[in-house]
N, C-alpha and C positions, 0 to 999 in steps of 0.2 A: 519437338523435344530433341535435344542433342542425342546422337546415337549412343553416347556413353551412359545415358540414363540419369544424368546429374539432376535434372529437374524433378524427376520422380523421387530421387534420394532426398532432395531438399524438402519436398512435400511430406515425405515420411518423417523426417527429422522434426518438422514443424508440428506434426500430429503428436509425436512422442513428447515433445516439450510442452505442448498445450495440455495433453492429458495429465502429465506429471504435475504441472503447475496447478491445474484446477482440482486434481484429486487431493493434493496436500492442502490447498486453500479450503476446500469443502470440509475436509476432515477436521481441520483446526476450528473452523466455524461451528461445526456440529458438536465438537467436544467442549466448546466454551460458551455455547449459546445461553446457558442459564447462569453463567458466572457473574458474581456481583463485585468482583475485585479484579482490576486490570492487571494485577501481578500474576494472574494465572498464565498469561502469555509468556512469562519467563521460562516455562516448561517446554516451549516450542521453538527454541533457538535453532536446533538442528533442522526442523521443518522450514523455518524462515530462510535459513541459509540455502537449503535445497531449492525452495521456491524461487529465490533470487537467481540462482544459476539457470533454472528453467526459464524464468522471465526474461533475463538478459538475452539468452539465445533465441527465444521466441520473438522478442522485439527486433533483434538483428535480422532474423530470417523474414519476418513480416515486412520490414523496411526494404529489404532487397527485392521482395516479390511485388510489393504494391507501391511503386514509386509515383504512380499517378494520382492516388487518392489518399486522403488523410482521415476519412470518415467511413465508418462501417457499422452495421447493426451487430456484427459479431463481437463477442467478448474475446479479448486476447490477454495481454499482459498488464494492461493499465490498472484495472481494479485490484488484482492481486498484489501488484507493486505498491499501490497505495496502502493496502492492508499491512504489508510488511513494514512500510515506513512509519505507520502509526501504532502498530501493536508490538513490534520487536523493540527491545530496549538495548540491544547491542549497537553501539554507536556506528561502527564500521558498516554493519549490515544495513541499518536504516539509512545511513548517508548514501551508500551506493544505490539503494532503492530510489531515493529522491533524485539522485543524479541521473539514473536511468529514466525515470519519469520525465525529466527535463529535456531529454534528447528528442529532437524532432517535434512534430505537431501531429497528434492523432486523437481522434474522438471515437470511442467505442460505445455506441448507444449514447447515453447522456454523459458518459465518463470521459472528460477532456483531460488528457495527460498533463497539460501545463497548469490547469486549475488545481488538479489533485496534487501536483508537486508543490504548489504554493501552500495548500492546506496542510500537507504532511510536514513541510518545513516549519510551518508555524507551530504545529503541535510539538515537533521536535525541540524547537527553541524554548517553548513554554516549559516543557519537562526538564530540559537540560539546564535551565536557570537554577534549578534546585539540586543539581547533581552532587552526590556524596561519594567519594572514593570511586569515581568512574561508574557509578550505578545510580539510576534514577530511583529514588525511594518510592515505596508504594503510595504514600500520601500525595506525591507530586504527579502521579500518572494522570494524564488527561483522557477523559472519555468524551468522544464526540457524540452528542445527543441528537442533534438535528443538523441537516445541511440544506441550504436553500440556494438553488442555482438560478442564475439569469444568464442563460447560455448565449443569447444574442449579444449581450454586453460583456461576456466573459467575466462575470462577477459571481462570487460565491460568498455566502455568509454561513458561519458555523456557530452552533450553540454547543458549548462545551462545559464540563465541570471536572473538578478533581476533589479529592478528599480534603485538601486544605481549605477550599471554599466552604465545604460542609462544616469543618471545624470552626471557621470564622463565624458562620451563621449561627451555630450552636452557642458559641461564646457570646455573641451579640444578644441572642434571645435570653441568655442567663442573666444579663445585666439588669 
């Protein structure tokens, strides 16, 4: 360690950003676990913004520290950044979350940053096709129901739904 203690300071910064990121992530998940409407996440914009700041810094510090490996059992910023990108409806925040996911190549457990970035970008495109006055309407919000990973081939399949699909199904049944 350098005599000025910079390595120790960087480790402490990483821990602070890690704890902050995962505390907010866990809080939002616990407060929304029984929600039946994707619009509930609109109440958490400040939390998503703070999570994004923590995630960007944690990803930067992790990249500096582990230049030799891109795989770990530990959870870092990858999954929370994906959560931001798919649940936050503020375009700038979710865009920056996707861009941050696209940087480098890192797998945390089964969570591959590049696959999650593609998934999040797809959800974002689907929702923003229906944008009204710079807001994704509630009926256009996409809910990811299931995710199938084929990590060896870096393939992912998602099963999603939104209220529009439900409306179409109801209208079809009524005919």
